[in-house]
C-alpha positions as CSV (number, residue, x, y, z in Angstrom):
1,M,0.1,-0.1,-0.1
2,K,1.3,3.2,-0.9
3,K,1.8,6.1,1.6
4,I,0.8,9.8,1.0
5,I,2.5,12.1,3.2
6,V,0.0,14.9,4.5
7,N,2.0,18.0,6.2
8,V,0.3,19.4,9.1
9,E,0.6,22.6,10.6
10,I,-0.9,24.1,13.7
11,T,-2.1,27.6,13.9
12,T,-3.4,29.7,16.7
13,N,-6.9,28.7,16.0
14,N,-6.9,25.2,13.9
15,Y,-4.9,22.4,12.3
16,S,-4.2,22.9,8.5
17,A,-2.9,20.4,6.1
18,Y,-1.7,20.0,2.6
19,I,-0.2,17.1,0.2
20,D,2.9,18.2,-1.8
21,E,1.7,15.7,-4.5
22,L,-1.6,17.0,-4.9
23,P,-1.1,20.7,-5.3
24,G,-4.4,22.9,-4.0
25,C,-5.8,19.8,-1.9
26,V,-5.8,21.3,1.6
27,A,-7.9,20.8,4.7
28,T,-8.5,22.5,8.0
29,G,-9.9,21.3,11.3
30,A,-10.3,22.5,15.1
31,T,-8.8,19.3,16.2
32,F,-6.5,16.6,14.4
33,E,-9.2,14.3,14.5
34,E,-11.3,16.4,12.4
35,L,-8.7,17.3,10.2
36,Q,-8.0,13.7,9.5
37,Q,-11.5,13.2,8.5
38,N,-11.4,16.7,6.5
39,M,-8.3,15.6,4.6
40,G,-10.1,12.3,3.6
41,E,-13.0,14.2,2.2
42,A,-10.9,16.8,0.5
43,I,-8.3,14.0,-1.3
44,D,-11.8,12.4,-2.4
45,F,-13.3,15.5,-3.8
46,H,-10.2,16.6,-5.2
47,L,-9.5,13.1,-7.2
48,E,-13.2,13.1,-8.2
49,T,-13.1,16.5,-9.6
50,S,-9.7,15.9,-11.3
51,R,-11.1,12.6,-13.1
52,E,-14.4,14.7,-14.0
53,F,-12.3,17.4,-15.7
54,E,-9.5,14.6,-17.0
55,D,-6.9,16.5,-15.1
56,K,-3.8,14.2,-14.6
57,I,-3.7,12.7,-11.5
58,P,-0.2,11.6,-9.9
59,N,0.3,7.7,-9.9
60,I,0.6,7.3,-6.3
61,F,-3.3,8.1,-6.1
62,N,-4.3,5.2,-8.3
63,G,-5.1,2.0,-6.1
64,D,-4.9,1.8,-2.5
65,F,-3.1,4.2,-0.3
66,V,-2.7,5.4,3.3
67,L,-2.1,8.6,4.6
68,E,0.7,9.7,7.0
69,F,0.4,12.7,9.0
70,K,3.7,14.6,9.2
71,F,4.1,17.5,12.0
72,D,6.8,19.9,12.0
73,P,8.4,19.5,15.5
74,E,7.0,22.9,16.5
75,S,3.6,21.9,15.7
76,L,4.0,18.2,17.0
77,L,5.3,19.7,20.6
78,S,2.2,22.2,20.4
79,H,0.0,19.3,19.5
80,Y,0.9,17.2,22.8
81,K,1.6,20.2,25.1
82,G,-1.4,19.6,27.2
83,I,-0.3,15.7,27.6
84,F,3.3,15.9,28.1
85,T,5.2,18.4,30.5
86,N,8.7,19.6,29.1
87,A,10.3,17.5,31.9
88,A,8.6,14.5,30.5
89,L,9.6,15.0,27.0
90,E,13.0,15.8,28.4
91,R,13.0,12.4,29.8
92,L,11.8,10.9,26.5
93,T,14.0,12.8,24.2
94,G,17.2,13.4,26.2
95,I,16.7,17.0,25.0
96,N,16.8,19.7,27.7
97,Q,13.6,21.3,28.7
98,R,14.7,24.8,27.5
99,Q,15.8,23.7,24.2
100,L,12.4,21.9,23.8
101,Q,10.5,25.2,24.9
102,R,12.5,26.9,22.1
103,Y,11.3,24.5,19.5
104,A,7.7,24.3,20.7
105,S,7.6,28.3,20.6
106,G,9.2,28.4,17.4
107,E,11.9,30.4,18.4
108,S,14.5,27.9,17.3
109,K,14.3,25.1,14.6
110,P,15.8,21.6,15.8
111,R,18.6,20.1,13.6
112,P,17.6,17.1,11.7
113,A,19.3,14.9,14.4
114,Q,17.2,16.3,17.2
115,A,14.0,16.2,15.1
116,K,14.8,12.6,14.6
117,K,15.3,12.4,18.3
118,I,12.0,13.9,19.1
119,A,10.0,11.4,16.5
120,D,11.7,8.7,17.7
121,A,11.0,9.2,21.4
122,F,7.6,9.3,20.4
123,H,7.5,6.2,18.4
124,R,9.3,4.4,21.1
125,L,6.5,5.4,23.5
126,A,3.7,4.4,21.0
127,H,5.3,1.2,20.6
128,E,5.8,0.5,24.3
129,L,2.0,1.4,24.9
130,Q,0.7,-0.8,21.9
131,V,2.4,-3.7,23.7
132,I,0.9,-3.1,27.2
133,S,-2.4,-4.9,28.2
134,L,-4.4,-4.4,31.3
């Protein structure tokens, strides 16, 4: 199954998303869940309209595909700020709290290695939570 990258950004009021491979296909939502639903509908509408007008559709959209939502570090940290404290994120990532706050506020952008540390920490936690049962 092909993977479609959906770029996600958080603004003051909502979530917004776009797909590089499908110019003009955008969505917003008050919550991440709403954004996911709206992006699915936006893709369906965009592809339907493109077929109707015989516009060229990128091959990646032929057949089955799955959406992968890609956050920039600032948006990811903002999305989870009500769930994880900077102290908890420091324990997960190994990045000090002050630096994490700079990333979350947009004051500075993490180098690729630091962004990978953040992503890897979230993936490790997700994996750990998936194998736990109560």
